[in-house]
N, C-alpha and C positions, 0 to 999 in steps of 0.2 A: 636468768641466763648466767653462765659461768663468766667470771671476770677475775683479774688480778688487780687488787686495789690496796691503797694505803688505809689501814685501819687506825694507825697511830704513827707518830713521828718520833724518831730517836736518832739524834746526831751521831751517837757513838756506835749504835748497833742498828743500822737501817733495816736490815732484814727482819728485825723483831716486829716491825709494823706492816710487813707484807702479808696479805691474806689472799688466798685463792678460794673462791666460793661463789655462792649465788648472790646476784644483785638484781634489783628490779629492772624491768625493761626501761630504756631511756625515754624521757619526755622529748617531744618534738615541738619546739617553739615555732612561731610563724617565721617563714623564710628559711627554715632548717629542713633537713631530710635525714633519713636513716640509711646507713650503709651496713650491709652484712659483711663482716670482716672475714677475709680469706687468709690474710697474713698481716702480722704486726711486728715491727722491729724494736729491739731494746736499745735504749740510749743511756749515756751517763746521766742525762737529765732525770731519768726515772729513779736512779739511786739517790741523786741529790734531793729529789722530791721527798723520798722517805726520810731524809735527814732534816727536812723542814725548810729547805732552800727553795723559795718561790712558791711554796705551798703552805697555806695557813691552816692551823688546826681546826678552825671554825668550818672549813670546807670538807672535812672528813665525814664519812668515808669517800675517798676519791679514787675512781678507776684510773690507773696509770696508763702511760703510753701516748706518744705523739704521732707515731707513724702507722699508716695502715694502707692496704690495698684490698679492694673487695668489689662488691656488686651493689649498685644503687637500687632504688625502688622500681626502676623501669627495666632492670636486668642488664644495665650497662656496666662494663668493667671500668673501675675508676681508681684513682689514687687520691688520698686525702691530703690537702695542704694543711699543715699543722698550725699555721699562724692565723689566729682569729682576731680580725681587726674590727673597729667600730663600723657599723653598717653605713654611716655617713662619710667615712673616710674614703677619699678618692685618689690618694697619692700612693706611693710605695708603702705596702702594708707594714714593712719592717720599721718604718719611721713613725707609725701611729703611736702616740704616747699611751694610748689605752689598749694596745694590743696585748694578747696573751697567747700562750701555747695551749693546745688541748692538754688536759690533766692538771692545769693550774687553776682556772676558774670553772672550766667545763669538763665533764667526764671524758676520760681518755679512750684509747683504742684497744686496750688489752681486755677485750670482751667479744662476745659473739656478735654484738651489734653496737654501733656508735652513731650518735646524731651530730651533724655538723651543718654549718651554713651551706646552702646550695652552691654559693659562689666558691666554696672551698673544694669542690670536686673537679678533678682534672682527668680527662680520658686516659686510661692506661694503654700504652702502645701494645699491639698484639705480640711484638717480638720480645717482650719482657714477661717473665713469670710473675705470679702474685708475690712470691717470696723475694724476687729481685726488686720489683717495684716498691715493695714495702720498706726497703732499705734507703730509699732516696730522699724522702721529704725533710729529714733533719740533717744528719751528718753529711750526706752527699750534696744536698742543696746548699748547706753552709760552705762546703768546699768549692762548689761551682761559683757561687757569688764572690768568694775570696779571689779566686783565680781570674775569672773573666769579667766581672763587673768592677770590682774594686782595684785589683792589680792590673787589669787589662793586659794580660800576658799575650805574647805573640810567639809564633814558632821561632825557635832559635834562642829564645831567652833562657838564661840559667836561673833556676828557681831552687831555693833552699827550703826544705820542709823540716821544721824542728820537731823531733820525736817521731819514732816509727811505731806503728801497731794499732793506734786508736782508730775509731771509725772515720773521723775527719781526716786524719793523716793518711790513711790508706786511700781514701777518696781523692785527696790532693795528688798523690803519686799517680794513681791510675788515670785521672783526668788530665793532669799535666803532661804525662808521657804521651797520651793519645792525641794531645793538641800540638805535639811537636816541640815541646820545651825540653831542655836538659834538666832533669830533676836530681838534685842532691838531697840526701837525707842524713840527719844525725840521730843517734840512738845510744842509750846506755845498755841495751839488751841485745847481745849478739844473735840470739835465736830469732827475735822479731826482725832484726835488721836484715838477716839473710832472706827472709820471706819477701821483704820489700823489693829486692832485686827482681823477683818474679813478676812484680806488678809493673815494672818498667823503669825503676830508678836507675840512674846512670852511675852514681857513686854513693858510697856510705862513709860516714865519718863518726868517730866517737864524739859524744856530746862535748861541746866546748873546744874542740880542736880547731886550730887555725886552718882556714881553707887555702887551697893553692891559688885561688884568685877570688876577687869579690864578685858577688852575684847581682843580678838585676832585681830580684824579688825575694823577700823572705816571708814565709807564711808561718804564723805563730799561733799555737794553742797552749803552749806550756807556761808562759808568763815569766815570773821573777827569775827562775833558775836559768833561763836562756836569753833573757832580754838584752843584756850587754853584748853577748856574742852575736845576737841577731843584728844589732845596730852596727857593730864593727865588721860584719860580713857583707854589708851593702856597698855597692859601687856608688860614686857620686851621682846624685839624681835618682838613686834607687828607691824602691817602695817596700815598706813593711806593712803587712796586713795582719791584724790580730783579731781572733774570734774567741779567745778563751785564755784562761790563766790558771791551769790546774795546779801549778806549784806556788801560787800566791799572786795577789793583785798589785802589790807595791814593789816597784823596782826603780833603781836609779837610772836616770836618762842623762847622757852626756849632751846637753843642749848645744854646746859648741860644735859637736860633730853633726848634729841635726841641721843647724842653720848653715854651717860652713860648707858642708857637702850637699846641701839642699835636698835632704832626705824627706820622703813623704811617709807619714805614719797614719794608717787608716784603720778604723774599727769596722767590724763586719758582724752582722747578726742574721742568721737564717737566710731567707730569700723570699722572693715574690712568687705568685702563681705563674706569671709569665716565665720566670727563671726556671721554675720546676718543669714547665712544659718543654723549654729548650733543653734542660738537662736530660729529660727522658728521651727526647729526639736524638740528642748527641749519643746517648748510650745505645739506643737501638741501631743507629746508623754506623757507629764506629765499632760496635762489637764489645765495647767496654762493659763489664758487669761488676756489681758489688761483690766483694769477698764475703761469703756467708760462712761464718764460723760453725754454725749448726742450726738445725731446725728442731724445735721442741713443741709438743702439744701444750696448749695453754695451761692445762692443769699441772704441768711440770715447770711452770714459770720460775719457781724458786731456784731450781737448778741453774737456770740462765742468769738470774740475778747474782747468785753466789759466785759463779764463774767470773762475772764482770767485776765483782767486788775484790776477788783475789787477783785480778789482773791476768787471768788465764784466757783471755779472748783476743783473737786476731781477726778483725773484720766485724761482722754483724751477727748477733743472735736474733733469730726470728721465731715468733710464736704463731702457731696455727690453731685457732679455736676448734 
């Protein structure tokens, strides 16, 4: 079968290790099943994998891709939940210390077929296309958990999203606006920032600019470059949720501000199967849909990876086998 896979790892030139070609049909362990992939979405995780982050050279060749929507062995339309937890784990899958994502220990979704644990299949709502549904299990699920589980936002809250344009950021804006929150966004890129208004953002600010008032919630994926601004933008008792640190993991924290203003700082990673079900139901009923930057046949996957590496993507790139 045709697949896009990591054949080697290169921190400086990740695309040097991307190969599109034939791979063997996947093995099906006990308790697992095969999904015929109709659409699979690209994430920054896939680029980081090619750099060797979260992917060990001993596991190569590794088919990339976390997200997929397709058809199971019984003909049902399904979405794949990307978090693979220990079979004996009975709590929130994202808290399982032995968890992994597809394409880390197990072959990923950028292929004609993928094998996954049966428990990882979630029915695809009929109101979502395969391309739309494939965008949800990583970036959009991360955004859903940040907003509704960790931050517990309510209609009328003011939410600040640091950085416009990435998959998680666009999902945060779309979901937050649909939920009745006032969404403010910061950005260094005027072109990307203007597109965010179309998704429902209320106001845009240059990165680092002082806000006209403090906000209830700050949603962080940028890290070191925006961390101080994020803390200073929160009202007393406000909440900061972080799910990434693309600009660096180490940042100074004014602890006196945290304890004196009783700020809450919460980490967030991916989401559960139940959250994925609720996210898809929310999208189907509200009419909110992922922004799809473009759809490419799988054999042109290199073009999508290159666009993401250049930063030329707004929304999601989707591959169709």
